[in-house]
mmCIF file as gemmi writes it, N, C-alpha and C atoms, coordinates in Angstrom:
data_model
loop_
_atom_site.group_PDB
_atom_site.id
_atom_site.type_symbol
_atom_site.label_atom_id
_atom_site.label_alt_id
_atom_site.label_comp_id
_atom_site.label_asym_id
_atom_site.label_entity_id
_atom_site.label_seq_id
_atom_site.pdbx_PDB_ins_code
_atom_site.Cartn_x
_atom_site.Cartn_y
_atom_site.Cartn_z
_atom_site.occupancy
_atom_site.B_iso_or_equiv
_atom_site.pdbx_formal_charge
_atom_site.auth_seq_id
_atom_site.auth_asym_id
_atom_site.pdbx_PDB_model_num
ATOM 1 N N . UNK Axp A 1 ? -7.003 -2.494 11.826 1 0 ? 1 A 1
ATOM 2 C CA . UNK Axp A 1 ? -7.464 -2.243 10.422 1 0 ? 1 A 1
ATOM 3 C C . UNK Axp A 1 ? -8.322 -1.129 10.562 1 0 ? 1 A 1
ATOM 4 N N . UNK Axp A 2 ? -8.438 -0.025 9.647 1 0 ? 2 A 1
ATOM 5 C CA . UNK Axp A 2 ? -9.197 1.107 9.55 1 0 ? 2 A 1
ATOM 6 C C . UNK Axp A 2 ? -9.69 1.417 8.071 1 0 ? 2 A 1
ATOM 7 N N . UNK Axp A 3 ? -10.896 1.974 8.064 1 0 ? 3 A 1
ATOM 8 C CA . UNK Axp A 3 ? -11.535 2.437 6.787 1 0 ? 3 A 1
ATOM 9 C C . UNK Axp A 3 ? -11.523 3.931 6.775 1 0 ? 3 A 1
ATOM 10 N N . UNK Axp A 4 ? -11.056 4.636 5.665 1 0 ? 4 A 1
ATOM 11 C CA . UNK Axp A 4 ? -10.873 5.856 5.489 1 0 ? 4 A 1
ATOM 12 C C . UNK Axp A 4 ? -11.617 6.442 4.28 1 0 ? 4 A 1
ATOM 13 N N . UNK Axp A 5 ? -12.239 7.749 4.375 1 0 ? 5 A 1
ATOM 14 C CA . UNK Axp A 5 ? -12.68 8.39 3.394 1 0 ? 5 A 1
ATOM 15 C C . UNK Axp A 5 ? -11.776 9.898 3.461 1 0 ? 5 A 1
ATOM 16 N N . UNK Axp A 6 ? -10.797 9.72 2.447 1 0 ? 6 A 1
ATOM 17 C CA . UNK Axp A 6 ? -9.825 10.917 2.422 1 0 ? 6 A 1
ATOM 18 C C . UNK Axp A 6 ? -9.056 10.888 3.725 1 0 ? 6 A 1
ATOM 19 N N . UNK Axp A 7 ? -8.947 11.727 4.679 1 0 ? 7 A 1
ATOM 20 C CA . UNK Axp A 7 ? -8.25 11.786 5.948 1 0 ? 7 A 1
ATOM 21 C C . UNK Axp A 7 ? -9.269 11.517 6.935 1 0 ? 7 A 1
ATOM 22 N N . UNK Axp A 8 ? -10.395 11.154 6.697 1 0 ? 8 A 1
ATOM 23 C CA . UNK Axp A 8 ? -11.461 10.775 7.814 1 0 ? 8 A 1
ATOM 24 C C . UNK Axp A 8 ? -11.459 9.483 8.22 1 0 ? 8 A 1
ATOM 25 N N . UNK Axp A 9 ? -11.281 8.866 9.261 1 0 ? 9 A 1
ATOM 26 C CA . UNK Axp A 9 ? -11.365 7.595 9.806 1 0 ? 9 A 1
ATOM 27 C C . UNK Axp A 9 ? -12.654 7.249 9.938 1 0 ? 9 A 1
ATOM 28 N N . UNK Axp A 10 ? -13.358 6.376 9.442 1 0 ? 10 A 1
ATOM 29 C CA . UNK Axp A 10 ? -14.913 6.154 9.452 1 0 ? 10 A 1
ATOM 30 C C . UNK Axp A 10 ? -15.065 4.881 10.183 1 0 ? 10 A 1
ATOM 31 N N . UNK Axp A 11 ? -14.077 3.898 10.463 1 0 ? 11 A 1
ATOM 32 C CA . UNK Axp A 11 ? -14.245 2.579 11.151 1 0 ? 11 A 1
ATOM 33 C C . UNK Axp A 11 ? -12.955 2.246 11.516 1 0 ? 11 A 1
ATOM 34 N N . UNK Axp A 12 ? -12.801 1.415 12.728 1 0 ? 12 A 1
ATOM 35 C CA . UNK Axp A 12 ? -11.592 0.916 13.244 1 0 ? 12 A 1
ATOM 36 C C . UNK Axp A 12 ? -11.992 -0.488 13.894 1 0 ? 12 A 1
ATOM 37 N N . UNK Axp A 13 ? -11.119 -1.559 13.644 1 0 ? 13 A 1
ATOM 38 C CA . UNK Axp A 13 ? -11.315 -2.727 14.54 1 0 ? 13 A 1
ATOM 39 C C . UNK Axp A 13 ? -10.076 -3.693 14.247 1 0 ? 13 A 1
ATOM 40 N N . UNK Axp A 14 ? -9.833 -4.516 15.353 1 0 ? 14 A 1
ATOM 41 C CA . UNK Axp A 14 ? -8.966 -5.494 15.003 1 0 ? 14 A 1
ATOM 42 C C . UNK Axp A 14 ? -9.483 -6.608 14.78 1 0 ? 14 A 1
ATOM 43 N N . UNK Axp A 15 ? -10.835 -6.79 14.935 1 0 ? 15 A 1
ATOM 44 C CA . UNK Axp A 15 ? -11.802 -7.953 14.544 1 0 ? 15 A 1
ATOM 45 C C . UNK Axp A 15 ? -12.176 -7.912 13.229 1 0 ? 15 A 1
ATOM 46 N N . UNK Axp A 16 ? -11.374 -8.299 12.121 1 0 ? 16 A 1
ATOM 47 C CA . UNK Axp A 16 ? -11.743 -8.179 10.794 1 0 ? 16 A 1
ATOM 48 C C . UNK Axp A 16 ? -11.763 -9.443 10.317 1 0 ? 16 A 1
ATOM 49 N N . UNK Axp A 17 ? -12.795 -9.749 9.387 1 0 ? 17 A 1
ATOM 50 C CA . UNK Axp A 17 ? -12.985 -11.092 8.737 1 0 ? 17 A 1
ATOM 51 C C . UNK Axp A 17 ? -12.708 -10.631 7.226 1 0 ? 17 A 1
ATOM 52 N N . UNK Axp A 18 ? -11.772 -11.522 6.601 1 0 ? 18 A 1
ATOM 53 C CA . UNK Axp A 18 ? -11.254 -11.36 5.255 1 0 ? 18 A 1
ATOM 54 C C . UNK Axp A 18 ? -11.928 -12.355 4.365 1 0 ? 18 A 1
ATOM 55 N N . UNK Axp A 19 ? -12.908 -11.89 3.429 1 0 ? 19 A 1
ATOM 56 C CA . UNK Axp A 19 ? -13.433 -12.686 2.456 1 0 ? 19 A 1
ATOM 57 C C . UNK Axp A 19 ? -13.364 -12.024 0.794 1 0 ? 19 A 1
ATOM 58 N N . UNK Axp A 20 ? -12.814 -12.71 0.117 1 0 ? 20 A 1
ATOM 59 C CA . UNK Axp A 20 ? -12.684 -12.415 -1.322 1 0 ? 20 A 1
ATOM 60 C C . UNK Axp A 20 ? -11.878 -11.198 -1.453 1 0 ? 20 A 1
ATOM 61 N N . UNK Axp A 21 ? -11.028 -10.822 -0.621 1 0 ? 21 A 1
ATOM 62 C CA . UNK Axp A 21 ? -10.006 -9.551 -0.482 1 0 ? 21 A 1
ATOM 63 C C . UNK Axp A 21 ? -10.806 -8.389 0.156 1 0 ? 21 A 1
ATOM 64 N N . UNK Axp A 22 ? -12.125 -8.604 0.709 1 0 ? 22 A 1
ATOM 65 C CA . UNK Axp A 22 ? -12.807 -7.553 1.181 1 0 ? 22 A 1
ATOM 66 C C . UNK Axp A 22 ? -12.606 -7.693 2.831 1 0 ? 22 A 1
ATOM 67 N N . UNK Axp A 23 ? -12.441 -6.578 3.381 1 0 ? 23 A 1
ATOM 68 C CA . UNK Axp A 23 ? -12.334 -6.289 5.112 1 0 ? 23 A 1
ATOM 69 C C . UNK Axp A 23 ? -13.539 -6.224 5.65 1 0 ? 23 A 1
ATOM 70 N N . UNK Axp A 24 ? -14.117 -7.122 6.41 1 0 ? 24 A 1
ATOM 71 C CA . UNK Axp A 24 ? -15.535 -7.147 7.007 1 0 ? 24 A 1
ATOM 72 C C . UNK Axp A 24 ? -15.279 -6.678 8.392 1 0 ? 24 A 1
ATOM 73 N N . UNK Axp A 25 ? -15.822 -5.352 8.627 1 0 ? 25 A 1
ATOM 74 C CA . UNK Axp A 25 ? -15.679 -4.725 9.961 1 0 ? 25 A 1
ATOM 75 C C . UNK Axp A 25 ? -16.978 -5.075 10.832 1 0 ? 25 A 1
ATOM 76 N N . UNK Axp A 26 ? -16.904 -5.267 12.092 1 0 ? 26 A 1
ATOM 77 C CA . UNK Axp A 26 ? -18.364 -5.405 12.916 1 0 ? 26 A 1
ATOM 78 C C . UNK Axp A 26 ? -18.831 -4.178 12.667 1 0 ? 26 A 1
ATOM 79 N N . UNK Axp A 27 ? -20.285 -4.18 12.538 1 0 ? 27 A 1
ATOM 80 C CA . UNK Axp A 27 ? -21.125 -3.016 12.322 1 0 ? 27 A 1
ATOM 81 C C . UNK Axp A 27 ? -20.902 -2.016 13.348 1 0 ? 27 A 1
ATOM 82 N N . UNK Axp A 28 ? -20.723 -2.445 14.661 1 0 ? 28 A 1
ATOM 83 C CA . UNK Axp A 28 ? -20.408 -1.462 15.703 1 0 ? 28 A 1
ATOM 84 C C . UNK Axp A 28 ? -19.123 -0.535 15.639 1 0 ? 28 A 1
ATOM 85 N N . UNK Axp A 29 ? -18.189 -1.26 14.672 1 0 ? 29 A 1
ATOM 86 C CA . UNK Axp A 29 ? -16.968 -0.388 14.502 1 0 ? 29 A 1
ATOM 87 C C . UNK Axp A 29 ? -17.078 0.71 13.727 1 0 ? 29 A 1
ATOM 88 N N . UNK Axp A 30 ? -18.245 0.916 13.059 1 0 ? 30 A 1
ATOM 89 C CA . UNK Axp A 30 ? -18.407 2.123 11.921 1 0 ? 30 A 1
ATOM 90 C C . UNK Axp A 30 ? -18.875 3.198 13.016 1 0 ? 30 A 1
ATOM 91 N N . UNK Axp A 31 ? -18.175 4.497 12.826 1 0 ? 31 A 1
ATOM 92 C CA . UNK Axp A 31 ? -18.611 5.549 13.474 1 0 ? 31 A 1
ATOM 93 C C . UNK Axp A 31 ? -20.019 6.004 13.297 1 0 ? 31 A 1
ATOM 94 N N . UNK Axp A 32 ? -20.781 6.613 14.345 1 0 ? 32 A 1
ATOM 95 C CA . UNK Axp A 32 ? -21.963 6.975 14.276 1 0 ? 32 A 1
ATOM 96 C C . UNK Axp A 32 ? -22.352 8.045 13.13 1 0 ? 32 A 1
ATOM 97 N N . UNK Axp A 33 ? -23.368 7.815 12.402 1 0 ? 33 A 1
ATOM 98 C CA . UNK Axp A 33 ? -23.864 8.648 11.559 1 0 ? 33 A 1
ATOM 99 C C . UNK Axp A 33 ? -23.258 8.756 10.127 1 0 ? 33 A 1
ATOM 100 N N . UNK Axp A 34 ? -22.245 7.667 10.11 1 0 ? 34 A 1
ATOM 101 C CA . UNK Axp A 34 ? -21.665 7.45 8.546 1 0 ? 34 A 1
ATOM 102 C C . UNK Axp A 34 ? -22.426 6.822 7.653 1 0 ? 34 A 1
ATOM 103 N N . UNK Axp A 35 ? -23.242 5.754 8.092 1 0 ? 35 A 1
ATOM 104 C CA . UNK Axp A 35 ? -24.005 4.898 7.264 1 0 ? 35 A 1
ATOM 105 C C . UNK Axp A 35 ? -25.412 5.099 7.159 1 0 ? 35 A 1
ATOM 106 N N . UNK Axp A 36 ? -25.961 5.209 5.976 1 0 ? 36 A 1
ATOM 107 C CA . UNK Axp A 36 ? -27.411 5.579 5.458 1 0 ? 36 A 1
ATOM 108 C C . UNK Axp A 36 ? -27.71 4.374 4.734 1 0 ? 36 A 1
ATOM 109 N N . UNK Axp A 37 ? -28.822 3.501 5.034 1 0 ? 37 A 1
ATOM 110 C CA . UNK Axp A 37 ? -29.196 2.597 4.194 1 0 ? 37 A 1
ATOM 111 C C . UNK Axp A 37 ? -29.796 2.915 2.804 1 0 ? 37 A 1
ATOM 112 N N . UNK Axp A 38 ? -29.724 2.272 1.738 1 0 ? 38 A 1
ATOM 113 C CA . UNK Axp A 38 ? -30.153 2.534 0.584 1 0 ? 38 A 1
ATOM 114 C C . UNK Axp A 38 ? -31.199 1.383 -0.011 1 0 ? 38 A 1
ATOM 115 N N . UNK Axp A 39 ? -31.731 1.633 -0.905 1 0 ? 39 A 1
ATOM 116 C CA . UNK Axp A 39 ? -32.578 0.465 -1.493 1 0 ? 39 A 1
ATOM 117 C C . UNK Axp A 39 ? -31.781 -0.407 -2.434 1 0 ? 39 A 1
ATOM 118 N N . UNK Axp A 40 ? -30.363 -0.205 -2.478 1 0 ? 40 A 1
ATOM 119 C CA . UNK Axp A 40 ? -29.796 -1.066 -3.596 1 0 ? 40 A 1
ATOM 120 C C . UNK Axp A 40 ? -29.502 -2.506 -2.884 1 0 ? 40 A 1
ATOM 121 N N . UNK Axp A 41 ? -29.49 -3.499 -3.737 1 0 ? 41 A 1
ATOM 122 C CA . UNK Axp A 41 ? -29.211 -4.742 -3.408 1 0 ? 41 A 1
ATOM 123 C C . UNK Axp A 41 ? -28.347 -5.519 -4.646 1 0 ? 41 A 1
ATOM 124 N N . UNK Axp A 42 ? -27.797 -6.5 -4.142 1 0 ? 42 A 1
ATOM 125 C CA . UNK Axp A 42 ? -27.104 -7.441 -5.138 1 0 ? 42 A 1
ATOM 126 C C . UNK Axp A 42 ? -27.192 -8.92 -4.613 1 0 ? 42 A 1
ATOM 127 N N . UNK Axp A 43 ? -26.956 -9.659 -5.554 1 0 ? 43 A 1
ATOM 128 C CA . UNK Axp A 43 ? -27.032 -11.27 -5.127 1 0 ? 43 A 1
ATOM 129 C C . UNK Axp A 43 ? -25.697 -11.735 -5.436 1 0 ? 43 A 1
ATOM 130 N N . UNK Axp A 44 ? -24.96 -12.411 -4.49 1 0 ? 44 A 1
ATOM 131 C CA . UNK Axp A 44 ? -23.829 -13.216 -4.706 1 0 ? 44 A 1
ATOM 132 C C . UNK Axp A 44 ? -24.22 -14.651 -4.465 1 0 ? 44 A 1
ATOM 133 N N . UNK Axp A 45 ? -23.789 -15.359 -5.196 1 0 ? 45 A 1
ATOM 134 C CA . UNK Axp A 45 ? -24.398 -16.875 -5.361 1 0 ? 45 A 1
ATOM 135 C C . UNK Axp A 45 ? -24.051 -17.602 -4.148 1 0 ? 45 A 1
ATOM 136 N N . UNK Axp A 46 ? -22.895 -17.381 -3.503 1 0 ? 46 A 1
ATOM 137 C CA . UNK Axp A 46 ? -22.535 -18.18 -2.315 1 0 ? 46 A 1
ATOM 138 C C . UNK Axp A 46 ? -22.737 -17.261 -1.017 1 0 ? 46 A 1
ATOM 139 N N . UNK Axp A 47 ? -22.699 -15.939 -1.034 1 0 ? 47 A 1
ATOM 140 C CA . UNK Axp A 47 ? -22.924 -15.255 0.231 1 0 ? 47 A 1
ATOM 141 C C . UNK Axp A 47 ? -24.347 -14.932 0.295 1 0 ? 47 A 1
ATOM 142 N N . UNK Axp A 48 ? -25.199 -14.572 -0.611 1 0 ? 48 A 1
ATOM 143 C CA . UNK Axp A 48 ? -26.387 -14.279 -0.485 1 0 ? 48 A 1
ATOM 144 C C . UNK Axp A 48 ? -26.802 -12.904 -0.973 1 0 ? 48 A 1
ATOM 145 N N . UNK Axp A 49 ? -27.833 -12.254 -0.203 1 0 ? 49 A 1
ATOM 146 C CA . UNK Axp A 49 ? -28.198 -10.744 -0.824 1 0 ? 49 A 1
ATOM 147 C C . UNK Axp A 49 ? -27.614 -9.889 -0.084 1 0 ? 49 A 1
ATOM 148 N N . UNK Axp A 50 ? -26.784 -8.914 -0.721 1 0 ? 50 A 1
ATOM 149 C CA . UNK Axp A 50 ? -26.071 -7.849 -0.08 1 0 ? 50 A 1
ATOM 150 C C . UNK Axp A 50 ? -27.003 -6.67 -0.121 1 0 ? 50 A 1
ATOM 151 N N . UNK Axp A 51 ? -27.031 -5.92 1.141 1 0 ? 51 A 1
ATOM 152 C CA . UNK Axp A 51 ? -27.595 -4.571 1.286 1 0 ? 51 A 1
ATOM 153 C C . UNK Axp A 51 ? -26.675 -3.425 1.329 1 0 ? 51 A 1
ATOM 154 N N . UNK Axp A 52 ? -27.087 -2.214 0.802 1 0 ? 52 A 1
ATOM 155 C CA . UNK Axp A 52 ? -26.069 -1.324 0.63 1 0 ? 52 A 1
ATOM 156 C C . UNK Axp A 52 ? -26.326 -0.041 1.489 1 0 ? 52 A 1
ATOM 157 N N . UNK Axp A 53 ? -25.113 0.767 1.864 1 0 ? 53 A 1
ATOM 158 C CA . UNK Axp A 53 ? -25.16 1.972 2.501 1 0 ? 53 A 1
ATOM 159 C C . UNK Axp A 53 ? -24.545 3.11 1.795 1 0 ? 53 A 1
ATOM 160 N N . UNK Axp A 54 ? -24.894 4.229 1.875 1 0 ? 54 A 1
ATOM 161 C CA . UNK Axp A 54 ? -24.161 5.408 1.242 1 0 ? 54 A 1
ATOM 162 C C . UNK Axp A 54 ? -23.374 5.692 2.737 1 0 ? 54 A 1
ATOM 163 N N . UNK Axp A 55 ? -22.128 6.136 2.213 1 0 ? 55 A 1
ATOM 164 C CA . UNK Axp A 55 ? -21.136 6.511 3.407 1 0 ? 55 A 1
ATOM 165 C C . UNK Axp A 55 ? -20.861 8.097 3.295 1 0 ? 55 A 1
ATOM 166 N N . UNK Axp A 56 ? -21.532 8.739 4.512 1 0 ? 56 A 1
ATOM 167 C CA . UNK Axp A 56 ? -21.346 10.255 4.499 1 0 ? 56 A 1
ATOM 168 C C . UNK Axp A 56 ? -20.543 10.594 5.483 1 0 ? 56 A 1
ATOM 169 N N . UNK Axp A 57 ? -19.46 11.666 4.867 1 0 ? 57 A 1
ATOM 170 C CA . UNK Axp A 57 ? -18.453 12.454 5.773 1 0 ? 57 A 1
ATOM 171 C C . UNK Axp A 57 ? -18.437 13.804 5.419 1 0 ? 57 A 1
ATOM 172 N N . UNK Axp A 58 ? -18.685 14.522 6.63 1 0 ? 58 A 1
ATOM 173 C CA . UNK Axp A 58 ? -18.653 15.995 6.573 1 0 ? 58 A 1
ATOM 174 C C . UNK Axp A 58 ? -19.778 16.481 5.39 1 0 ? 58 A 1
ATOM 175 N N . UNK Axp A 59 ? -20.986 15.866 5.233 1 0 ? 59 A 1
ATOM 176 C CA . UNK Axp A 59 ? -22.104 16.314 4.368 1 0 ? 59 A 1
ATOM 177 C C . UNK Axp A 59 ? -21.972 15.675 2.981 1 0 ? 59 A 1
ATOM 178 N N . UNK Axp A 60 ? -20.927 14.939 2.662 1 0 ? 60 A 1
ATOM 179 C CA . UNK Axp A 60 ? -20.674 14.375 1.204 1 0 ? 60 A 1
ATOM 180 C C . UNK Axp A 60 ? -20.974 12.984 1.327 1 0 ? 60 A 1
ATOM 181 N N . UNK Axp A 61 ? -21.709 12.501 0.585 1 0 ? 61 A 1
ATOM 182 C CA . UNK Axp A 61 ? -22.233 10.935 0.549 1 0 ? 61 A 1
ATOM 183 C C . UNK Axp A 61 ? -21.515 10.157 -0.603 1 0 ? 61 A 1
ATOM 184 N N . UNK Axp A 62 ? -20.829 9.073 -0.264 1 0 ? 62 A 1
ATOM 185 C CA . UNK Axp A 62 ? -20.425 8.288 -1.28 1 0 ? 62 A 1
ATOM 186 C C . UNK Axp A 62 ? -21.567 7.107 -1.546 1 0 ? 62 A 1
ATOM 187 N N . UNK Axp A 63 ? -22.159 7.194 -2.777 1 0 ? 63 A 1
ATOM 188 C CA . UNK Axp A 63 ? -23.245 6.179 -3.035 1 0 ? 63 A 1
ATOM 189 C C . UNK Axp A 63 ? -22.744 4.809 -2.88 1 0 ? 63 A 1
ATOM 190 N N . UNK Axp A 64 ? -23.565 4.045 -2.272 1 0 ? 64 A 1
ATOM 191 C CA . UNK Axp A 64 ? -23.38 2.663 -2.159 1 0 ? 64 A 1
ATOM 192 C C . UNK Axp A 64 ? -22.132 2.112 -1.807 1 0 ? 64 A 1
ATOM 193 N N . UNK Axp A 65 ? -21.222 2.896 -0.875 1 0 ? 65 A 1
ATOM 194 C CA . UNK Axp A 65 ? -19.873 2.609 -0.703 1 0 ? 65 A 1
ATOM 195 C C . UNK Axp A 65 ? -19.642 1.676 0.412 1 0 ? 65 A 1
ATOM 196 N N . UNK Axp A 66 ? -20.698 1.154 1.139 1 0 ? 66 A 1
ATOM 197 C CA . UNK Axp A 66 ? -20.635 0.069 2.206 1 0 ? 66 A 1
ATOM 198 C C . UNK Axp A 66 ? -21.618 -0.977 1.687 1 0 ? 66 A 1
ATOM 199 N N . UNK Axp A 67 ? -21.33 -2.307 2.3 1 0 ? 67 A 1
ATOM 200 C CA . UNK Axp A 67 ? -22.389 -3.308 2.189 1 0 ? 67 A 1
ATOM 201 C C . UNK Axp A 67 ? -22.197 -4.435 3.29 1 0 ? 67 A 1
ATOM 202 N N . UNK Axp A 68 ? -23.478 -5.001 3.253 1 0 ? 68 A 1
ATOM 203 C CA . UNK Axp A 68 ? -23.402 -5.96 4.448 1 0 ? 68 A 1
ATOM 204 C C . UNK Axp A 68 ? -24.433 -7.182 3.886 1 0 ? 68 A 1
ATOM 205 N N . UNK Axp A 69 ? -24.302 -8.351 4.539 1 0 ? 69 A 1
ATOM 206 C CA . UNK Axp A 69 ? -25.085 -9.416 4.236 1 0 ? 69 A 1
ATOM 207 C C . UNK Axp A 69 ? -26.046 -9.8 5.493 1 0 ? 69 A 1
ATOM 208 N N . UNK Axp A 70 ? -27.125 -9.267 5.635 1 0 ? 70 A 1
ATOM 209 C CA . UNK Axp A 70 ? -27.876 -9.465 6.74 1 0 ? 70 A 1
ATOM 210 C C . UNK Axp A 70 ? -28.175 -10.66 7.009 1 0 ? 70 A 1
ATOM 211 N N . UNK Axp A 71 ? -28.43 -11.404 6.014 1 0 ? 71 A 1
ATOM 212 C CA . UNK Axp A 71 ? -28.765 -13.059 6.236 1 0 ? 71 A 1
ATOM 213 C C . UNK Axp A 71 ? -28.071 -13.746 5.303 1 0 ? 71 A 1
ATOM 214 N N . UNK Axp A 72 ? -26.637 -13.823 5.573 1 0 ? 72 A 1
ATOM 215 C CA . UNK Axp A 72 ? -25.634 -14.565 4.634 1 0 ? 72 A 1
ATOM 216 C C . UNK Axp A 72 ? -26.106 -16.08 4.665 1 0 ? 72 A 1
ATOM 217 N N . UNK Axp A 73 ? -25.606 -16.758 3.676 1 0 ? 73 A 1
ATOM 218 C CA . UNK Axp A 73 ? -25.884 -18.177 3.535 1 0 ? 73 A 1
ATOM 219 C C . UNK Axp A 73 ? -25.089 -18.694 4.596 1 0 ? 73 A 1
ATOM 220 N N . UNK Axp A 74 ? -25.191 -20.098 4.92 1 0 ? 74 A 1
ATOM 221 C CA . UNK Axp A 74 ? -24.573 -20.94 6.054 1 0 ? 74 A 1
ATOM 222 C C . UNK Axp A 74 ? -22.883 -20.69 5.559 1 0 ? 74 A 1
ATOM 223 N N . UNK Axp A 75 ? -22.585 -20.824 4.459 1 0 ? 75 A 1
ATOM 224 C CA . UNK Axp A 75 ? -21.222 -20.713 3.961 1 0 ? 75 A 1
ATOM 225 C C . UNK Axp A 75 ? -20.496 -19.404 4.45 1 0 ? 75 A 1
ATOM 226 N N . UNK Axp A 76 ? -21.372 -18.434 4.364 1 0 ? 76 A 1
ATOM 227 C CA . UNK Axp A 76 ? -20.808 -17.055 4.693 1 0 ? 76 A 1
ATOM 228 C C . UNK Axp A 76 ? -21.13 -16.459 5.917 1 0 ? 76 A 1
ATOM 229 N N . UNK Axp A 77 ? -21.42 -17.396 7.037 1 0 ? 77 A 1
ATOM 230 C CA . UNK Axp A 77 ? -22.056 -16.825 8.251 1 0 ? 77 A 1
ATOM 231 C C . UNK Axp A 77 ? -21.018 -16.129 9.078 1 0 ? 77 A 1
ATOM 232 N N . UNK Axp A 78 ? -19.707 -16.086 8.712 1 0 ? 78 A 1
ATOM 233 C CA . UNK Axp A 78 ? -18.698 -15.437 9.381 1 0 ? 78 A 1
ATOM 234 C C . UNK Axp A 78 ? -18.874 -13.777 9.205 1 0 ? 78 A 1
ATOM 235 N N . UNK Axp A 79 ? -19.752 -13.614 8.104 1 0 ? 79 A 1
ATOM 236 C CA . UNK Axp A 79 ? -19.782 -11.963 7.921 1 0 ? 79 A 1
ATOM 237 C C . UNK Axp A 79 ? -21.091 -11.606 8.522 1 0 ? 79 A 1
ATOM 238 N N . UNK Axp A 80 ? -21.766 -12.234 9.046 1 0 ? 80 A 1
ATOM 239 C CA . UNK Axp A 80 ? -23.042 -11.652 9.623 1 0 ? 80 A 1
ATOM 240 C C . UNK Axp A 80 ? -22.815 -10.692 10.654 1 0 ? 80 A 1
ATOM 241 N N . UNK Axp A 81 ? -23.477 -9.48 10.484 1 0 ? 81 A 1
ATOM 242 C CA . UNK Axp A 81 ? -23.328 -8.365 11.579 1 0 ? 81 A 1
ATOM 243 C C . UNK Axp A 81 ? -21.983 -7.564 11.359 1 0 ? 81 A 1
ATOM 244 N N . UNK Axp A 82 ? -21.603 -7.718 10.017 1 0 ? 82 A 1
ATOM 245 C CA . UNK Axp A 82 ? -20.273 -6.767 9.489 1 0 ? 82 A 1
ATOM 246 C C . UNK Axp A 82 ? -20.645 -6.257 8.047 1 0 ? 82 A 1
ATOM 247 N N . UNK Axp A 83 ? -19.695 -5.328 8.091 1 0 ? 83 A 1
ATOM 248 C CA . UNK Axp A 83 ? -19.874 -4.286 6.925 1 0 ? 83 A 1
ATOM 249 C C . UNK Axp A 83 ? -18.667 -4.233 6.174 1 0 ? 83 A 1
ATOM 250 N N . UNK Axp A 84 ? -18.395 -4.127 4.749 1 0 ? 84 A 1
ATOM 251 C CA . UNK Axp A 84 ? -17.232 -4.116 4.143 1 0 ? 84 A 1
ATOM 252 C C . UNK Axp A 84 ? -17.46 -2.741 3.15 1 0 ? 84 A 1
ATOM 253 N N . UNK Axp A 85 ? -16.343 -2.18 2.813 1 0 ? 85 A 1
ATOM 254 C CA . UNK Axp A 85 ? -16.38 -0.86 2.078 1 0 ? 85 A 1
ATOM 255 C C . UNK Axp A 85 ? -15.677 -1.259 0.839 1 0 ? 85 A 1
ATOM 256 N N . UNK Axp A 86 ? -16.097 -0.196 -0.301 1 0 ? 86 A 1
ATOM 257 C CA . UNK Axp A 86 ? -15.626 0.105 -1.513 1 0 ? 86 A 1
ATOM 258 C C . UNK Axp A 86 ? -15.675 1.397 -2.152 1 0 ? 86 A 1
ATOM 259 N N . UNK Axp A 87 ? -15.89 1.679 -3.401 1 0 ? 87 A 1
ATOM 260 C CA . UNK Axp A 87 ? -16.051 2.661 -4.171 1 0 ? 87 A 1
ATOM 261 C C . UNK Axp A 87 ? -15.905 4.129 -3.364 1 0 ? 87 A 1
ATOM 262 N N . UNK Axp A 88 ? -14.511 4.348 -3.193 1 0 ? 88 A 1
ATOM 263 C CA . UNK Axp A 88 ? -14.25 5.461 -2.666 1 0 ? 88 A 1
ATOM 264 C C . UNK Axp A 88 ? -13.804 5.443 -0.99 1 0 ? 88 A 1
ATOM 265 N N . UNK Axp A 89 ? -13.802 4.363 -0.599 1 0 ? 89 A 1
ATOM 266 C CA . UNK Axp A 89 ? -13.395 4.029 0.987 1 0 ? 89 A 1
ATOM 267 C C . UNK Axp A 89 ? -12.076 3.311 0.662 1 0 ? 89 A 1
ATOM 268 N N . UNK Axp A 90 ? -11.113 3.75 1.481 1 0 ? 90 A 1
ATOM 269 C CA . UNK Axp A 90 ? -9.829 2.922 1.448 1 0 ? 90 A 1
ATOM 270 C C . UNK Axp A 90 ? -9.727 2.045 2.745 1 0 ? 90 A 1
ATOM 271 N N . UNK Axp A 91 ? -9.252 1.145 2.883 1 0 ? 91 A 1
ATOM 272 C CA . UNK Axp A 91 ? -9.094 0.177 3.861 1 0 ? 91 A 1
ATOM 273 C C . UNK Axp A 91 ? -7.594 0.047 4.11 1 0 ? 91 A 1
ATOM 274 N N . UNK Axp A 92 ? -7.194 0.223 5.251 1 0 ? 92 A 1
ATOM 275 C CA . UNK Axp A 92 ? -5.658 0.047 5.725 1 0 ? 92 A 1
ATOM 276 C C . UNK Axp A 92 ? -5.324 -0.438 6.824 1 0 ? 92 A 1
ATOM 277 N N . UNK Axp A 93 ? -4.336 -1.196 6.878 1 0 ? 93 A 1
ATOM 278 C CA . UNK Axp A 93 ? -3.705 -1.628 8.184 1 0 ? 93 A 1
ATOM 279 C C . UNK Axp A 93 ? -3.355 -0.472 8.972 1 0 ? 93 A 1
ATOM 280 N N . UNK Axp A 94 ? -3.6 -0.696 10.514 1 0 ? 94 A 1
ATOM 281 C CA . UNK Axp A 94 ? -3.018 0.488 11.175 1 0 ? 94 A 1
ATOM 282 C C . UNK Axp A 94 ? -1.551 0.156 11.49 1 0 ? 94 A 1
């Protein structure tokens, strides 16, 4: 599975965890320099606190287009160390 911004592949992995329709990639599968941490957070009642990243490709940033659960709840432990995309990033099967 791969994550794309336009024609630019920003992540690729066969080790994907699907949760609520989101594909969670290992953080190491994301290309270097693409993710920049932001101050944005949101709370999911069963996964925990999400932290967001801007996704930057060729100098253009998609605000808060990636997220992770750094300290997920025990129910969501499968997504620890993983990142999911939305907000302008498409995820497709290879």
